[in-house]
N, C-alpha and C positions, 0 to 999 in steps of 0.2 A: 320602133313600135312593134310589139308582138302581133302576130296574126293568129286568129282563132283556130284555123285548121292546120297549124304548123306541126312539124315533126322534129322532135329532138334528135332523131336518128340522122338527120342531115349533117349534124356536127361530126359524125364519124367519118364522113368523106374527107375531113381535113385533119383528123387525129390518127396517128400511127399506133393503133392498139389491136390486140387480139380480141376474140369474141368475149372471153371471160373478163379481160381487163376493161372492155367497154361497159360491162355490167357495173363495175366499180366506179367508172367515170359517171355513169347515170346516178348511182347511189350518192356519190359525193355532191353532184349538182343539186339533187333533191335535198340533201341534208342541209345545204346552205339556207334553206327556207324553213327548216323545222322550228316550231314555236317554243320548244323547251328541250332541256337535256343537253348533254355534252356533244360537241362536234367531233367528227373524225379528222384525221390528218391524211392527206393523199400524198404518197411518195411516188415519184415518177423516176424510174431508173432506165438506163440504156447506155450503149456505147456512144462515142462521139458521132454526131451526124444522124442520130435516131430521132431527132426533132423533139427532144424533151422540153426545151424552153418554149418552142412553138405551141406544144400541147398545153403547157401551163398557162401561157399567155392567152390562148383562145378560150380556155375554160374560165379564166377569171374575167376576161372582157365580156363574155356572154352575160354575166350576172353582176359584175362590179367593175364597170369601165373606169380605168384609172390612167393618169398620164404616165405612170410607171408601173405597168402590170406585174412585172416580176422584179425583185430587188435582191441586192447582195445580202449576205448574212448580217443580221443586226449585231452591233458591237457588244450589247449587253441587254439585260431584261428590260431596262427602262426604254431603250430605243425600240425594242420589240413591241412593248405595250403601246407606245405612242404611235407606231405604225398601224397597230391593230385599231386604235381609237379612230384613225382617219381613213379606214377602209372597211368594207364588209367581209373581205377575205384577206388573209395574210399569205403572200406568195414569195418564197425565197428561191433564188436561182443559183444553180451550179455550186451546190455545197459539196465539200470533200469529206467533211467529218462533223459529227455532232457529239460534243463532249457532254459530260454528266450535267453540267450547269444548264446548257441550252436544252437538253432533254427534259429536265425538270420544268424549265420555263415554258416549253411547248405544251407539256401536259397540263400545266396550270392554265394556260391560255385557252385550251379547248373546253375546260370546265368552268372557267371564270377566274380571272386573276385581278388582283387589286394593286395599285401603286399609290403610295402616299408621299408627297413631297411638300416641303415648306413653300408657301406661295411667294412669288417674286416680290421683293421689297417689303416683306413682312417678317416679323419675328415668331409669331405663334399661329398664323393662319395656315391651314392645310389645303392643298389641291389634291383631290383624290380621283384617280382613274380606275374604273372597274369595268373590264371588258371580257368578252367571250367570243371567239371567232373560229370559223373553219380555217384550216391551214393547208397550204399547197407547197410542196418542196420537190425540187428535182436535183439530181446529181448522178454521176457515173457509178460510184460504189454503193453498196447497201449501207444506208445511213442510220437507220434505227437498229439499235442493238439491245437496249434494255427492255425487259418485259413490259413495264408499265407504258412505255412509248409504243412498243409493237402492238399491244392490245388495243390501242386507239387508232391503229394505222390501216389504211387501204394501200396496198403496194402494187404498183404496175411495173412491168418490165417491157419496154418498147423494143420491137425487133429492129434490126438494121434495115436501112433503105438503100437499095442499089441505085446506081447512077441513072438508070433508065426511068426510074419512077420518082426521082427527086424533083421538087418544085422550088421555084424562087419564092422569097418572102413576099414580093409584090403579088405574085400569082395567088398565094394563099390568102393574103389580105383581101384581094379582090373577090375571091370566092366566099370568104367569110362574110363580107358585107352583103353579098347577095343572099346568103342563107341565114343571116343573123335573125331576122324577124321570124322566120319559120322555126328556127331552133328555140328561140325564147318563147314563142307561143306554145310549142309542144311541151316545153319544160313547165310553164305556168299552168297548162292544163293538168299536168301530173300533180302539181302542187295543190290545185283545187280538189283533185281526186283524193289526195292524201288527207286533206282537211275534212272531206266528207266521210272518209272511211276509217279514220284513225280510231274512232270509238267502237267500231263494229269489228274490225280485224284485230284479233288478239292471238299472236303466235304462242304456241304452247310452251316452248322453251326459249327464254330470252338470254342472249349472251351479254357480255359487257357492252356498254353503249346501248342499253336497252331502248331508250327513247329514239335514238337514231335508227336502230334496227326496225322497230315497230313502224316508224314514220315511213321508211323506204318501202317496207312491205305494203303499206297502205296505198302508195302511189306508183309502185313499180310497173304494174300492167298498163296504166295510163301513159307511162313514159316509154312504152314500146317493148318492155321485157315480157317474156313468157311467165305464166303462173309458176311460182316456186323457183324461178331461175336465180333471182337474187339470193334467196335463202341458201340454196345449194352452193353457189359460188362463194358466198361470204363465209359459211361454216367451214368449207374446205380450206379457205385461206386462213381462217383463225387457227386451225390445226397446224398449218404450216408455220405460222408465226409463233405458236407455242413452242414448236420444235426448234425454230430459229433462235428464240430467246434462250433456250437451254444450251444450244450449240455455241452461242456467242459468249457464254459464261464458262470460265475455267471450272469454277466450283459446281456449276449446274451440270456440266458434262460429267464431272467426277461423281456427283450424287446419282445421276442416271445410271452410270456404269455400276456403282455400288448397289443400287436398288435392283437392277436387273439380275443380280446374282443371288438375291434373297429368296429363300423358300418359305420363310415365315417372318413375322414382324421383328424388327431389330430395335432394341431399346438400349440407350446409353447416354452419357453426357456429351455435350458439344466438344469437350476436350478429347474424349475417346473417339468421337466421330472424325475430328480433325486428324487424329493420328491414323485412323483407318483409311481415310481418303489418301493420305500421303503414302501409306504402306502399300496400297494397291498399284502404285506407280513403280516403274523400274528406277534404280538409283539415279541414273542420269536425268530422267524426267523429274524425279522428286527434287533434285538439286536445282533444276531450272525453274520449277514452280515456286520455290522459296524466294527466287529473285523477282518474281512477277508481283507488281503492286496489287493486282486484282485478286491474288490468292490470299485468303485470310490467314493471319498469323496468330490470332487469339480466338478463344471460344466466343467472345463477345462479337468479334467481327464476323465469324462464321454464322452466328445466330442472326445477325442483321441481313446477311446475304440470303439465308434460308427464308426469312420472312418475305423478301422481295421476290424470290423464285418460286415460293410455294404454290401460287395460283397456276403458273405454267406447268410445274411438275404434276400438280393434281390433275390437270387436263390430260396428261400423259399416263395417268394411272398410278402415280407415285404420291402417296399421302405422307405428309410430315406433320406430326403433332408436337408443338414446341412447349416446353415448360410444363410437362404433364403432371409433375408433382410439386410445382412451385419452385423448383430449382432449375438448373441448366440441364435437365434430362429431357430427352426427346424420343419419339418413336417414328420409325420409318416403315411403311408398308408398301408393297408392290402389288396392286390389285390385279395386274395382268401377269404376275409371276406364277 
């Protein structure tokens, strides 16, 4: 049972995070109670022994106690949605890689995903699952690579723990049970504050996940954060994830390099641009890129990748206008050039 004078900050005694990463933990916990809008995905990274699984387990147990608080990667989208249907939070443990299919499934789940199947023992009846859930994922490597997934993400990097400060699982569980009522009470007080303030507090500039952002701003101070602390940390992290999305993409990096050399707007066809991007590489790199599956081989493939990357490029000051004359003609501007 929560206690009325509880403090959410008590949870930090058990979670191995930096000051800025704690802000994102608070934001994620608050987001799990938001009444509308898309949820964020909390990614927890760190080397072996940095207590990633422990952090995820405690975060979920505080708000969604489950017999299996963190689980292995779902084998397909059907399994992912069924897991989401049976819990308030989806928590995936120790992932090594997120492919494009899982990336798309995770994005759909944060905004609301539906699954339709033929009902058992019937020919025409449907069973429909429609779920939307906050997601919690941990793994050693950087897991989110595509811009649409990164833009929905809160990313933590846990520091290593030296042997002098390491605790046993039983010690952590014992402390958690002692602090649990206080942590939950503090969190629920922040939820009440967010409900009271959500119509009065209106941030001037709203990023993607606008409902999440506004909701956390409304409850952040009651959760123990300083005024403006969440906005500052979150906007800085968004810039970092925009840059990460470009760096993770071969064509994104090439476009950024091409745009940074522009002194005025460039106009041409997608075929011309594809040739230009290849020509700016040295012969050995050009030959290597042609063997990469992610490097577009046709104007149509390039156009598709540009549409996916345009939001991240735009936040870096690179504007791409596609099909400006109804054909495959585009314009590239570097506002910071």
